[in-house]
Predicted model as a PDB file, atoms N, CA, C, CB and O in Angstrom, pLDDT in the B-factor column:
MODEL        1                                                                  
ATOM      1  N   MET A   1      83.676 128.419 203.562  1.00 45.00           N  
ATOM      2  CA  MET A   1      83.963 127.440 203.358  1.00 45.00           C  
ATOM      3  C   MET A   1      83.618 125.830 202.837  1.00 45.00           C  
ATOM      4  CB  MET A   1      84.207 127.627 203.989  1.00 45.00           C  
ATOM      5  O   MET A   1      84.627 125.191 203.136  1.00 45.00           O  
ATOM      6  N   THR A   2      82.937 125.198 202.392  1.00 51.00           N  
ATOM      7  CA  THR A   2      82.345 123.987 202.307  1.00 51.00           C  
ATOM      8  C   THR A   2      83.033 122.732 203.077  1.00 51.00           C  
ATOM      9  CB  THR A   2      82.242 123.745 200.924  1.00 51.00           C  
ATOM     10  O   THR A   2      84.171 122.298 203.252  1.00 51.00           O  
ATOM     11  N   HIS A   3      81.808 122.418 203.409  1.00 55.00           N  
ATOM     12  CA  HIS A   3      82.014 121.182 204.545  1.00 55.00           C  
ATOM     13  C   HIS A   3      82.933 120.278 203.794  1.00 55.00           C  
ATOM     14  CB  HIS A   3      80.494 120.269 205.042  1.00 55.00           C  
ATOM     15  O   HIS A   3      82.651 120.413 202.604  1.00 55.00           O  
ATOM     16  N   GLY A   4      83.941 119.385 203.946  1.00 52.00           N  
ATOM     17  CA  GLY A   4      84.790 118.913 203.718  1.00 52.00           C  
ATOM     18  C   GLY A   4      86.080 119.268 201.828  1.00 52.00           C  
ATOM     19  O   GLY A   4      86.477 118.839 200.745  1.00 52.00           O  
ATOM     20  N   SER A   5      86.084 120.402 202.877  1.00 54.00           N  
ATOM     21  CA  SER A   5      87.559 121.128 201.750  1.00 54.00           C  
ATOM     22  C   SER A   5      88.284 120.915 202.058  1.00 54.00           C  
ATOM     23  CB  SER A   5      88.015 122.397 201.434  1.00 54.00           C  
ATOM     24  O   SER A   5      88.641 120.773 203.228  1.00 54.00           O  
ATOM     25  N   SER A   6      89.032 120.754 200.737  1.00 58.00           N  
ATOM     26  CA  SER A   6      90.466 120.290 202.044  1.00 58.00           C  
ATOM     27  C   SER A   6      91.358 120.617 202.021  1.00 58.00           C  
ATOM     28  CB  SER A   6      91.042 119.151 202.284  1.00 58.00           C  
ATOM     29  O   SER A   6      92.377 119.928 202.025  1.00 58.00           O  
ATOM     30  N   ASN A   7      91.238 122.476 201.969  1.00 66.00           N  
ATOM     31  CA  ASN A   7      92.128 122.849 202.677  1.00 66.00           C  
ATOM     32  C   ASN A   7      91.469 123.504 204.508  1.00 66.00           C  
ATOM     33  CB  ASN A   7      92.862 123.928 201.606  1.00 66.00           C  
ATOM     34  O   ASN A   7      91.561 124.572 205.113  1.00 66.00           O  
ATOM     35  N   THR A   8      90.996 122.492 204.723  1.00 63.00           N  
ATOM     36  CA  THR A   8      90.434 122.581 206.239  1.00 63.00           C  
ATOM     37  C   THR A   8      90.944 121.650 207.094  1.00 63.00           C  
ATOM     38  CB  THR A   8      88.973 122.404 206.359  1.00 63.00           C  
ATOM     39  O   THR A   8      90.773 120.436 206.984  1.00 63.00           O  
ATOM     40  N   PRO A   9      91.438 122.087 207.766  1.00 63.00           N  
ATOM     41  CA  PRO A   9      92.386 121.608 208.601  1.00 63.00           C  
ATOM     42  C   PRO A   9      91.659 120.350 209.631  1.00 63.00           C  
ATOM     43  CB  PRO A   9      92.992 122.939 209.418  1.00 63.00           C  
ATOM     44  O   PRO A   9      90.624 120.344 210.297  1.00 63.00           O  
ATOM     45  N   PRO A  10      92.506 119.540 209.450  1.00 60.00           N  
ATOM     46  CA  PRO A  10      91.459 118.103 210.620  1.00 60.00           C  
ATOM     47  C   PRO A  10      91.355 118.884 211.989  1.00 60.00           C  
ATOM     48  CB  PRO A  10      92.599 116.100 211.108  1.00 60.00           C  
ATOM     49  O   PRO A  10      92.166 119.734 212.360  1.00 60.00           O  
ATOM     50  N   THR A  11      90.623 118.613 212.444  1.00 62.00           N  
ATOM     51  CA  THR A  11      89.965 118.478 214.088  1.00 62.00           C  
ATOM     52  C   THR A  11      90.292 116.963 214.728  1.00 62.00           C  
ATOM     53  CB  THR A  11      88.013 118.662 214.070  1.00 62.00           C  
ATOM     54  O   THR A  11      90.072 115.869 214.208  1.00 62.00           O  
ATOM     55  N   TYR A  12      90.719 117.180 215.655  1.00 59.00           N  
ATOM     56  CA  TYR A  12      90.886 115.778 216.715  1.00 59.00           C  
ATOM     57  C   TYR A  12      90.074 116.387 217.951  1.00 59.00           C  
ATOM     58  CB  TYR A  12      92.807 115.274 217.253  1.00 59.00           C  
ATOM     59  O   TYR A  12      90.497 117.242 218.730  1.00 59.00           O  
ATOM     60  N   ASP A  13      88.970 115.844 217.967  1.00 62.00           N  
ATOM     61  CA  ASP A  13      88.233 116.211 219.771  1.00 62.00           C  
ATOM     62  C   ASP A  13      87.906 114.808 220.460  1.00 62.00           C  
ATOM     63  CB  ASP A  13      86.368 117.226 219.750  1.00 62.00           C  
ATOM     64  O   ASP A  13      86.979 114.777 221.268  1.00 62.00           O  
ATOM     65  N   LEU A  14      88.441 113.942 220.250  1.00 66.00           N  
ATOM     66  CA  LEU A  14      88.310 112.463 220.463  1.00 66.00           C  
ATOM     67  C   LEU A  14      88.871 112.720 222.168  1.00 66.00           C  
ATOM     68  CB  LEU A  14      89.433 111.283 219.199  1.00 66.00           C  
ATOM     69  O   LEU A  14      88.271 112.741 223.242  1.00 66.00           O  
ATOM     70  N   ASP A  15      90.243 112.885 221.797  1.00 68.00           N  
ATOM     71  CA  ASP A  15      90.395 112.766 223.422  1.00 68.00           C  
ATOM     72  C   ASP A  15      90.971 111.372 224.178  1.00 68.00           C  
ATOM     73  CB  ASP A  15      88.901 112.973 224.019  1.00 68.00           C  
ATOM     74  O   ASP A  15      91.334 111.207 225.343  1.00 68.00           O  
ATOM     75  N   LEU A  16      90.921 110.628 223.273  1.00 64.00           N  
ATOM     76  CA  LEU A  16      91.319 109.294 223.372  1.00 64.00           C  
ATOM     77  C   LEU A  16      92.862 109.179 224.214  1.00 64.00           C  
ATOM     78  CB  LEU A  16      91.360 108.704 221.799  1.00 64.00           C  
ATOM     79  O   LEU A  16      93.748 110.033 224.184  1.00 64.00           O  
ATOM     80  N   PRO A  17      92.882 108.275 224.728  1.00 71.00           N  
ATOM     81  CA  PRO A  17      94.325 107.739 225.727  1.00 71.00           C  
ATOM     82  C   PRO A  17      95.302 107.003 224.233  1.00 71.00           C  
ATOM     83  CB  PRO A  17      93.722 106.008 227.415  1.00 71.00           C  
ATOM     84  O   PRO A  17      94.777 106.144 223.524  1.00 71.00           O  
ATOM     85  N   MET A  18      96.407 107.406 224.030  1.00 68.00           N  
ATOM     86  CA  MET A  18      97.007 107.071 223.159  1.00 68.00           C  
ATOM     87  C   MET A  18      97.934 105.223 223.828  1.00 68.00           C  
ATOM     88  CB  MET A  18      97.915 108.585 222.768  1.00 68.00           C  
ATOM     89  O   MET A  18      98.678 104.969 224.776  1.00 68.00           O  
ATOM     90  N   ARG A  19      97.347 104.403 222.740  1.00 70.00           N  
ATOM     91  CA  ARG A  19      98.243 102.992 223.308  1.00 70.00           C  
ATOM     92  C   ARG A  19      99.089 102.657 222.733  1.00 70.00           C  
ATOM     93  CB  ARG A  19      97.710 101.791 223.420  1.00 70.00           C  
ATOM     94  O   ARG A  19      98.898 102.815 221.527  1.00 70.00           O  
ATOM     95  N   ARG A  20     100.256 102.128 223.037  1.00 68.00           N  
ATOM     96  CA  ARG A  20     100.785 101.511 222.421  1.00 68.00           C  
ATOM     97  C   ARG A  20     100.314  99.904 221.784  1.00 68.00           C  
ATOM     98  CB  ARG A  20     101.688 101.665 223.080  1.00 68.00           C  
ATOM     99  O   ARG A  20      99.858  99.105 222.602  1.00 68.00           O  
ATOM    100  N   VAL A  21     100.408  99.590 220.709  1.00 59.00           N  
ATOM    101  CA  VAL A  21     100.453  98.154 219.779  1.00 59.00           C  
ATOM    102  C   VAL A  21     101.198  97.481 220.033  1.00 59.00           C  
ATOM    103  CB  VAL A  21     100.653  98.113 218.508  1.00 59.00           C  
ATOM    104  O   VAL A  21     102.346  97.700 219.648  1.00 59.00           O  
ATOM    105  N   THR A  22     100.953  96.563 220.653  1.00 62.00           N  
ATOM    106  CA  THR A  22     101.907  95.102 220.573  1.00 62.00           C  
ATOM    107  C   THR A  22     101.212  94.079 219.335  1.00 62.00           C  
ATOM    108  CB  THR A  22     101.818  94.104 222.356  1.00 62.00           C  
ATOM    109  O   THR A  22     100.018  93.809 219.458  1.00 62.00           O  
ATOM    110  N   TRP A  23     101.749  93.686 218.501  1.00 60.00           N  
ATOM    111  CA  TRP A  23     101.206  92.865 217.762  1.00 60.00           C  
ATOM    112  C   TRP A  23     101.672  90.757 217.845  1.00 60.00           C  
ATOM    113  CB  TRP A  23     101.593  93.712 216.409  1.00 60.00           C  
ATOM    114  O   TRP A  23     102.839  90.374 217.774  1.00 60.00           O  
ATOM    115  N   ALA A  24     100.981  90.193 217.933  1.00 71.00           N  
ATOM    116  CA  ALA A  24     101.757  88.958 218.840  1.00 71.00           C  
ATOM    117  C   ALA A  24     102.146  87.772 217.580  1.00 71.00           C  
ATOM    118  CB  ALA A  24     100.454  88.122 220.291  1.00 71.00           C  
ATOM    119  O   ALA A  24     102.927  86.824 217.659  1.00 71.00           O  
ATOM    120  N   SER A  25     101.381  88.171 216.535  1.00 77.00           N  
ATOM    121  CA  SER A  25     101.851  87.094 215.306  1.00 77.00           C  
ATOM    122  C   SER A  25     101.715  88.221 214.153  1.00 77.00           C  
ATOM    123  CB  SER A  25     100.660  85.459 215.008  1.00 77.00           C  
ATOM    124  O   SER A  25     101.138  89.293 214.335  1.00 77.00           O  
ATOM    125  N   VAL A  26     102.229  87.890 213.136  1.00 77.00           N  
ATOM    126  CA  VAL A  26     102.018  88.918 212.169  1.00 77.00           C  
ATOM    127  C   VAL A  26     101.749  87.487 211.045  1.00 77.00           C  
ATOM    128  CB  VAL A  26     103.524  90.261 211.889  1.00 77.00           C  
ATOM    129  O   VAL A  26     102.449  86.475 211.071  1.00 77.00           O  
ATOM    130  N   HIS A  27     100.445  87.740 209.998  1.00 86.00           N  
ATOM    131  CA  HIS A  27     100.148  87.304 208.905  1.00 86.00           C  
ATOM    132  C   HIS A  27     100.639  87.446 207.714  1.00 86.00           C  
ATOM    133  CB  HIS A  27      99.321  87.499 208.828  1.00 86.00           C  
ATOM    134  O   HIS A  27     100.801  88.577 207.256  1.00 86.00           O  
ATOM    135  N   TRP A  28     101.010  86.162 206.898  1.00 90.00           N  
ATOM    136  CA  TRP A  28     101.624  86.491 205.283  1.00 90.00           C  
ATOM    137  C   TRP A  28     100.626  85.648 204.814  1.00 90.00           C  
ATOM    138  CB  TRP A  28     103.396  86.026 204.730  1.00 90.00           C  
ATOM    139  O   TRP A  28     100.050  84.802 205.499  1.00 90.00           O  
ATOM    140  N   ILE A  29     100.417  85.895 203.590  1.00 92.00           N  
ATOM    141  CA  ILE A  29      99.593  84.969 202.453  1.00 92.00           C  
ATOM    142  C   ILE A  29     100.435  83.917 201.192  1.00 92.00           C  
ATOM    143  CB  ILE A  29      98.687  86.175 201.529  1.00 92.00           C  
ATOM    144  O   ILE A  29     101.255  84.289 200.353  1.00 92.00           O  
ATOM    145  N   CYS A  30     100.040  82.906 201.363  1.00 93.00           N  
ATOM    146  CA  CYS A  30     100.738  81.763 200.787  1.00 93.00           C  
ATOM    147  C   CYS A  30     100.437  82.033 198.756  1.00 93.00           C  
ATOM    148  CB  CYS A  30      99.853  80.041 201.649  1.00 93.00           C  
ATOM    149  O   CYS A  30      99.357  81.899 198.180  1.00 93.00           O  
ATOM    150  N   LEU A  31     101.597  82.369 198.208  1.00 93.00           N  
ATOM    151  CA  LEU A  31     101.238  82.385 196.574  1.00 93.00           C  
ATOM    152  C   LEU A  31     100.673  81.205 195.813  1.00 93.00           C  
ATOM    153  CB  LEU A  31     102.470  82.654 195.804  1.00 93.00           C  
ATOM    154  O   LEU A  31     100.018  81.284 194.774  1.00 93.00           O  
ATOM    155  N   VAL A  32     101.162  79.590 196.760  1.00 93.00           N  
ATOM    156  CA  VAL A  32     100.279  78.709 195.908  1.00 93.00           C  
ATOM    157  C   VAL A  32      98.880  78.444 196.498  1.00 93.00           C  
ATOM    158  CB  VAL A  32     100.967  77.354 195.688  1.00 93.00           C  
ATOM    159  O   VAL A  32      97.939  78.608 195.721  1.00 93.00           O  
ATOM    160  N   CYS A  33      98.673  78.150 197.462  1.00 93.00           N  
ATOM    161  CA  CYS A  33      97.229  78.029 198.232  1.00 93.00           C  
ATOM    162  C   CYS A  33      96.299  78.982 198.436  1.00 93.00           C  
ATOM    163  CB  CYS A  33      97.354  77.691 199.427  1.00 93.00           C  
ATOM    164  O   CYS A  33      95.134  78.733 198.128  1.00 93.00           O  
ATOM    165  N   GLY A  34      96.592  80.026 198.896  1.00 92.00           N  
ATOM    166  CA  GLY A  34      96.124  81.370 199.267  1.00 92.00           C  
ATOM    167  C   GLY A  34      96.175  81.648 200.944  1.00 92.00           C  
ATOM    168  O   GLY A  34      95.943  82.647 201.625  1.00 92.00           O  
ATOM    169  N   GLY A  35      96.480  80.638 201.178  1.00 91.00           N  
ATOM    170  CA  GLY A  35      96.392  80.490 203.062  1.00 91.00           C  
ATOM    171  C   GLY A  35      97.010  81.294 203.561  1.00 91.00           C  
ATOM    172  O   GLY A  35      97.984  81.739 202.955  1.00 91.00           O  
ATOM    173  N   ALA A  36      96.618  81.857 205.058  1.00 89.00           N  
ATOM    174  CA  ALA A  36      97.656  82.841 205.631  1.00 89.00           C  
ATOM    175  C   ALA A  36      98.088  81.997 206.914  1.00 89.00           C  
ATOM    176  CB  ALA A  36      96.995  84.488 206.021  1.00 89.00           C  
ATOM    177  O   ALA A  36      97.498  81.300 207.740  1.00 89.00           O  
ATOM    178  N   GLU A  37      99.885  82.543 206.595  1.00 89.00           N  
ATOM    179  CA  GLU A  37     100.179  81.812 208.062  1.00 89.00           C  
ATOM    180  C   GLU A  37     100.301  82.586 208.566  1.00 89.00           C  
ATOM    181  CB  GLU A  37     101.158  80.959 208.439  1.00 89.00           C  
ATOM    182  O   GLU A  37      99.962  83.701 208.169  1.00 89.00           O  
ATOM    183  N   GLU A  38     101.169  82.209 210.344  1.00 87.00           N  
ATOM    184  CA  GLU A  38     101.716  83.258 210.948  1.00 87.00           C  
ATOM    185  C   GLU A  38     103.264  82.705 211.563  1.00 87.00           C  
ATOM    186  CB  GLU A  38     100.618  83.805 212.082  1.00 87.00           C  
ATOM    187  O   GLU A  38     103.887  81.644 211.517  1.00 87.00           O  
ATOM    188  N   ILE A  39     103.498  84.158 212.195  1.00 87.00           N  
ATOM    189  CA  ILE A  39     104.974  84.019 212.361  1.00 87.00           C  
ATOM    190  C   ILE A  39     105.102  85.569 213.310  1.00 87.00           C  
ATOM    191  CB  ILE A  39     105.970  83.904 210.599  1.00 87.00           C  
ATOM    192  O   ILE A  39     104.702  86.709 213.070  1.00 87.00           O  
ATOM    193  N   ALA A  40     105.696  85.094 214.217  1.00 85.00           N  
ATOM    194  CA  ALA A  40     106.610  85.765 215.264  1.00 85.00           C  
ATOM    195  C   ALA A  40     106.665  87.359 214.496  1.00 85.00           C  
ATOM    196  CB  ALA A  40     108.374  84.842 215.446  1.00 85.00           C  
ATOM    197  O   ALA A  40     106.821  87.391 213.276  1.00 85.00           O  
ATOM    198  N   PRO A  41     106.573  88.238 215.024  1.00 83.00           N  
ATOM    199  CA  PRO A  41     106.922  89.574 214.472  1.00 83.00           C  
ATOM    200  C   PRO A  41     107.833  89.535 214.452  1.00 83.00           C  
ATOM    201  CB  PRO A  41     106.657  90.644 214.886  1.00 83.00           C  
ATOM    202  O   PRO A  41     108.201  90.249 213.519  1.00 83.00           O  
ATOM    203  N   GLU A  42     109.129  88.847 215.223  1.00 85.00           N  
ATOM    204  CA  GLU A  42     110.899  89.322 214.469  1.00 85.00           C  
ATOM    205  C   GLU A  42     111.133  88.027 213.749  1.00 85.00           C  
ATOM    206  CB  GLU A  42     112.545  89.652 215.832  1.00 85.00           C  
ATOM    207  O   GLU A  42     112.248  87.504 213.752  1.00 85.00           O  
ATOM    208  N   GLU A  43     110.212  87.557 213.197  1.00 87.00           N  
ATOM    209  CA  GLU A  43     110.706  86.270 212.289  1.00 87.00           C  
ATOM    210  C   GLU A  43     110.215  87.599 210.508  1.00 87.00           C  
ATOM    211  CB  GLU A  43     109.214  84.048 212.721  1.00 87.00           C  
ATOM    212  O   GLU A  43     109.578  88.649 210.419  1.00 87.00           O  
ATOM    213  N   GLU A  44     110.917  86.767 209.533  1.00 88.00           N  
ATOM    214  CA  GLU A  44     110.588  87.282 208.210  1.00 88.00           C  
ATOM    215  C   GLU A  44     109.745  86.356 207.635  1.00 88.00           C  
ATOM    216  CB  GLU A  44     111.743  87.535 207.339  1.00 88.00           C  
ATOM    217  O   GLU A  44     109.859  85.224 208.105  1.00 88.00           O  
ATOM    218  N   ALA A  45     108.813  86.522 206.627  1.00 86.00           N  
ATOM    219  CA  ALA A  45     108.163  85.599 206.017  1.00 86.00           C  
ATOM    220  C   ALA A  45     109.186  85.130 204.709  1.00 86.00           C  
ATOM    221  CB  ALA A  45     106.703  86.188 205.650  1.00 86.00           C  
ATOM    222  O   ALA A  45     109.827  85.875 203.967  1.00 86.00           O  
ATOM    223  N   PRO A  46     109.116  83.809 204.699  1.00 88.00           N  
ATOM    224  CA  PRO A  46     109.592  83.471 203.679  1.00 88.00           C  
ATOM    225  C   PRO A  46     109.719  84.336 202.258  1.00 88.00           C  
ATOM    226  CB  PRO A  46     108.999  82.493 203.604  1.00 88.00           C  
ATOM    227  O   PRO A  46     108.640  84.868 201.996  1.00 88.00           O  
ATOM    228  N   THR A  47     110.687  84.596 201.341  1.00 90.00           N  
ATOM    229  CA  THR A  47     110.796  84.677 199.749  1.00 90.00           C  
ATOM    230  C   THR A  47     111.194  83.754 199.100  1.00 90.00           C  
ATOM    231  CB  THR A  47     111.530  85.551 199.272  1.00 90.00           C  
ATOM    232  O   THR A  47     112.316  83.255 199.191  1.00 90.00           O  
ATOM    233  N   PRO A  48     110.080  83.329 198.169  1.00 91.00           N  
ATOM    234  CA  PRO A  48     109.310  84.078 197.277  1.00 91.00           C  
ATOM    235  C   PRO A  48     107.740  82.909 198.854  1.00 91.00           C  
ATOM    236  CB  PRO A  48     109.641  83.612 194.708  1.00 91.00           C  
ATOM    237  O   PRO A  48     107.844  81.705 199.088  1.00 91.00           O  
ATOM    238  N   PRO A  49     106.833  83.670 199.384  1.00 93.00           N  
ATOM    239  CA  PRO A  49     105.678  83.582 200.348  1.00 93.00           C  
ATOM    240  C   PRO A  49     105.121  81.904 199.995  1.00 93.00           C  
ATOM    241  CB  PRO A  49     104.362  84.988 199.984  1.00 93.00           C  
ATOM    242  O   PRO A  49     104.004  81.662 199.539  1.00 93.00           O  
ATOM    243  N   ILE A  50     106.130  80.890 200.308  1.00 93.00           N  
ATOM    244  CA  ILE A  50     104.487  80.129 200.089  1.00 93.00           C  
ATOM    245  C   ILE A  50     104.961  78.827 201.801  1.00 93.00           C  
ATOM    246  CB  ILE A  50     104.222  78.821 197.584  1.00 93.00           C  
ATOM    247  O   ILE A  50     106.031  78.668 202.388  1.00 93.00           O  
ATOM    248  N   CYS A  51     103.934  78.358 201.971  1.00 92.00           N  
ATOM    249  CA  CYS A  51     103.800  77.578 203.188  1.00 92.00           C  
ATOM    250  C   CYS A  51     104.562  76.337 203.226  1.00 92.00           C  
ATOM    251  CB  CYS A  51     102.447  77.263 203.416  1.00 92.00           C  
ATOM    252  O   CYS A  51     104.923  75.655 202.266  1.00 92.00           O  
ATOM    253  N   PRO A  52     104.715  76.181 204.209  1.00 91.00           N  
ATOM    254  CA  PRO A  52     105.672  74.685 204.258  1.00 91.00           C  
ATOM    255  C   PRO A  52     105.038  73.873 203.729  1.00 91.00           C  
ATOM    256  CB  PRO A  52     106.073  73.998 205.577  1.00 91.00           C  
ATOM    257  O   PRO A  52     105.838  73.059 203.269  1.00 91.00           O  
ATOM    258  N   ILE A  53     103.299  73.372 203.335  1.00 94.00           N  
ATOM    259  CA  ILE A  53     102.840  72.224 203.041  1.00 94.00           C  
ATOM    260  C   ILE A  53     103.250  72.402 201.258  1.00 94.00           C  
ATOM    261  CB  ILE A  53     101.135  72.023 203.611  1.00 94.00           C  
ATOM    262  O   ILE A  53     103.878  71.539 200.645  1.00 94.00           O  
ATOM    263  N   CYS A  54     102.866  73.383 200.786  1.00 95.00           N  
ATOM    264  CA  CYS A  54     103.019  73.732 199.279  1.00 95.00           C  
ATOM    265  C   CYS A  54     104.153  73.209 198.878  1.00 95.00           C  
ATOM    266  CB  CYS A  54     103.035  75.173 198.917  1.00 95.00           C  
ATOM    267  O   CYS A  54     104.325  72.374 197.990  1.00 95.00           O  
ATOM    268  N   HIS A  55     105.487  74.100 200.056  1.00 94.00           N  
ATOM    269  CA  HIS A  55     106.748  73.632 199.958  1.00 94.00           C  
ATOM    270  C   HIS A  55     106.948  72.330 199.244  1.00 94.00           C  
ATOM    271  CB  HIS A  55     107.236  73.558 201.191  1.00 94.00           C  
ATOM    272  O   HIS A  55     107.293  72.087 198.088  1.00 94.00           O  
ATOM    273  N   GLN A  56     106.455  71.115 200.839  1.00 96.00           N  
ATOM    274  CA  GLN A  56     106.546  70.039 200.556  1.00 96.00           C  
ATOM    275  C   GLN A  56     106.163  69.055 199.323  1.00 96.00           C  
ATOM    276  CB  GLN A  56     106.194  69.831 201.355  1.00 96.00           C  
ATOM    277  O   GLN A  56     106.607  67.987 198.902  1.00 96.00           O  
ATOM    278  N   LEU A  57     105.225  69.852 198.990  1.00 96.00           N  
ATOM    279  CA  LEU A  57     104.425  68.966 197.991  1.00 96.00           C  
ATOM    280  C   LEU A  57     105.133  69.284 196.253  1.00 96.00           C  
ATOM    281  CB  LEU A  57     102.504  69.514 198.146  1.00 96.00           C  
ATOM    282  O   LEU A  57     105.027  68.548 195.272  1.00 96.00           O  
ATOM    283  N   ALA A  58     105.901  70.738 196.365  1.00 94.00           N  
ATOM    284  CA  ALA A  58     106.136  71.135 194.936  1.00 94.00           C  
ATOM    285  C   ALA A  58     107.812  69.798 194.764  1.00 94.00           C  
ATOM    286  CB  ALA A  58     106.517  73.456 194.788  1.00 94.00           C  
ATOM    287  O   ALA A  58     108.140  69.094 193.808  1.00 94.00           O  
ATOM    288  N   VAL A  59     108.511  69.984 196.245  1.00 96.00           N  
ATOM    289  CA  VAL A  59     110.003  68.625 196.257  1.00 96.00           C  
ATOM    290  C   VAL A  59     108.980  67.684 195.446  1.00 96.00           C  
ATOM    291  CB  VAL A  59     110.754  67.665 198.329  1.00 96.00           C  
ATOM    292  O   VAL A  59     108.907  67.438 194.242  1.00 96.00           O  
ATOM    293  N   ALA A  60     108.127  67.196 196.674  1.00 97.00           N  
ATOM    294  CA  ALA A  60     107.597  65.465 195.989  1.00 97.00           C  
ATOM    295  C   ALA A  60     107.288  65.877 194.474  1.00 97.00           C  
ATOM    296  CB  ALA A  60     105.769  64.603 196.859  1.00 97.00           C  
ATOM    297  O   ALA A  60     108.023  65.338 193.647  1.00 97.00           O  
ATOM    298  N   GLU A  61     106.564  66.525 194.112  1.00 96.00           N  
ATOM    299  CA  GLU A  61     105.852  66.746 192.791  1.00 96.00           C  
ATOM    300  C   GLU A  61     107.636  66.502 191.723  1.00 96.00           C  
ATOM    301  CB  GLU A  61     104.809  68.821 192.747  1.00 96.00           C  
ATOM    302  O   GLU A  61     107.744  65.818 190.705  1.00 96.00           O  
ATOM    303  N   ALA A  62     108.495  67.111 192.243  1.00 95.00           N  
ATOM    304  CA  ALA A  62     109.643  67.581 191.235  1.00 95.00           C  
ATOM    305  C   ALA A  62     110.409  65.770 191.332  1.00 95.00           C  
ATOM    306  CB  ALA A  62     110.918  69.342 192.031  1.00 95.00           C  
ATOM    307  O   ALA A  62     110.562  65.012 190.375  1.00 95.00           O  
ATOM    308  N   VAL A  63     110.735  65.522 192.668  1.00 96.00           N  
ATOM    309  CA  VAL A  63     111.476  64.327 192.693  1.00 96.00           C  
ATOM    310  C   VAL A  63     110.891  63.641 192.071  1.00 96.00           C  
ATOM    311  CB  VAL A  63     111.770  63.759 193.748  1.00 96.00           C  
ATOM    312  O   VAL A  63     111.681  63.329 191.180  1.00 96.00           O  
ATOM    313  N   ALA A  64     109.473  62.861 191.797  1.00 95.00           N  
ATOM    314  CA  ALA A  64     108.497  61.866 191.281  1.00 95.00           C  
ATOM    315  C   ALA A  64     108.696  62.807 189.986  1.00 95.00           C  
ATOM    316  CB  ALA A  64     106.799  61.589 192.108  1.00 95.00           C  
ATOM    317  O   ALA A  64     108.598  61.821 189.254  1.00 95.00           O  
ATOM    318  N   THR A  65     108.831  63.532 189.354  1.00 95.00           N  
ATOM    319  CA  THR A  65     108.996  63.748 187.686  1.00 95.00           C  
ATOM    320  C   THR A  65     109.830  63.266 187.355  1.00 95.00           C  
ATOM    321  CB  THR A  65     109.150  64.909 187.068  1.00 95.00           C  
ATOM    322  O   THR A  65     109.922  62.391 186.494  1.00 95.00           O  
ATOM    323  N   LEU A  66     111.156  64.082 188.414  1.00 94.00           N  
ATOM    324  CA  LEU A  66     112.816  63.220 187.994  1.00 94.00           C  
ATOM    325  C   LEU A  66     113.371  61.576 187.884  1.00 94.00           C  
ATOM    326  CB  LEU A  66     113.806  63.650 189.126  1.00 94.00           C  
ATOM    327  O   LEU A  66     114.382  61.115 187.354  1.00 94.00           O  
ATOM    328  N   TRP A  67     112.173  60.878 188.673  1.00 92.00           N  
ATOM    329  CA  TRP A  67     111.897  59.330 189.228  1.00 92.00           C  
ATOM    330  C   TRP A  67     111.728  59.031 187.877  1.00 92.00           C  
ATOM    331  CB  TRP A  67     110.517  58.885 190.377  1.00 92.00           C  
ATOM    332  O   TRP A  67     112.419  58.139 187.384  1.00 92.00           O  
ATOM    333  N   ALA A  68     110.909  59.644 187.195  1.00 90.00           N  
ATOM    334  CA  ALA A  68     109.699  58.934 185.980  1.00 90.00           C  
ATOM    335  C   ALA A  68     110.791  59.612 184.884  1.00 90.00           C  
ATOM    336  CB  ALA A  68     107.488  59.712 185.909  1.00 90.00           C  
ATOM    337  O   ALA A  68     110.773  58.901 183.878  1.00 90.00           O  
ATOM    338  N   VAL A  69     111.448  60.393 184.771  1.00 87.00           N  
ATOM    339  CA  VAL A  69     112.120  60.713 183.833  1.00 87.00           C  
ATOM    340  C   VAL A  69     113.557  60.077 183.376  1.00 87.00           C  
ATOM    341  CB  VAL A  69     112.157  61.845 184.065  1.00 87.00           C  
ATOM    342  O   VAL A  69     113.978  60.153 182.221  1.00 87.00           O  
ATOM    343  N   ARG A  70     114.405  59.294 184.699  1.00 80.00           N  
ATOM    344  CA  ARG A  70     114.709  58.251 184.500  1.00 80.00           C  
ATOM    345  C   ARG A  70     114.748  56.901 184.145  1.00 80.00           C  
ATOM    346  CB  ARG A  70     114.801  58.330 184.795  1.00 80.00           C  
ATOM    347  O   ARG A  70     115.617  56.227 183.594  1.00 80.00           O  
ATOM    348  N   ARG A  71     113.769  56.673 184.519  1.00 73.00           N  
ATOM    349  CA  ARG A  71     112.954  55.461 184.043  1.00 73.00           C  
ATOM    350  C   ARG A  71     113.200  54.987 182.947  1.00 73.00           C  
ATOM    351  CB  ARG A  71     111.715  55.617 183.966  1.00 73.00           C  
ATOM    352  O   ARG A  71     112.564  54.016 182.537  1.00 73.00           O  
TER     353      ARG A  71                                                      
ENDMDL                                                                          
END                                                                             
């Protein structure tokens, strides 16, 4: 059998203790600006994933456009 053959069973000889990993925060990426945002693990990322600043800018732009059309 050659080294790295697909029919070779994996061997785990590191004998490392198993540790439980807990995450303090979860990251998601804003679709508009590409910035990373952090939330607690029990929270959900917004759908669509847009950060609060980009959301505020989009709302301000929409209001300004509506105001210009109304004039």
